[in-house]
N, C-alpha and C positions, 0 to 999 in steps of 0.2 A: 671617386672610388677606382682604381681600374677593374675591368672586365674578368671575368676567371671564367674559362671554361669549366663548362657544367660535368665532364668526364674527367678534368686535372684532379691529380692527389693534393692539387692547394684550395680547392672548391669552397672550403671551410673560413678563408682568410675573410672573405665580407658578411660571412655568420653568426652572427650575436646571436643566436639563440640553439643551433648544435655546438656545443664545446668537444664533447668529445667525438673523436673521429676515426675508424677503421677504413686503412688503404683497400679496394674496391679491385679486384682481381678486372680481369683484362675483359673476359666473360661479362661480369659483372656492370662494368661502364658501356659493353657493348649493346647491354638490354636498354640500359636505360635511356640511353642514344636512340636506338627503334623504338623505343614507347613515347618519349620525346616528339621523333621526327613523324610517328604516326599519329598523334594528338596534332601536330602543326598541321597537318596534311589535312587532317576531318575538320580542325576550327578553321581554315582558311575555305573547306567547301562551304561551309557550314555561311562561313560572312559573303560569300560569293550570293548564297540567296536571300540577300538582302538587309532592310533593315526591322526588328520588330522586337518586341520584347520576345515572343518566342526563341528567335534568333537568339538574342542575347543571352536569356535562360539556357540554350542550347551549349554557347561559348563556353558561362562559365561554367557548367556539367562536364564540359569537354576537359577545361582547363583544374576542374579539383581532380577528377581521373586520372590524369597522368597525375599530378600531386602526389597521390595515395601511394601507383603502381612504382613513383618513383622511391619513395618513402622507404617502401619494402624493399625495395632492391637495394637501398644504400640501410638500411636498418642493420 
């Protein structure tokens, strides 16, 4: 399946769960990208600490926080 950029207007092409779609404004796309970039930077920093149960949980929570924030922007 081809890759689709998360800020693309085609982002639901490979998403079986979200059938309804609204076009995001440029500001919403920028906010979504910023949230994802911040999440990735934090995830990378936690990853650099090493591997443990605690860092694994922290990375999962970061991913969850980004997901919920993006869901809010795209709702």
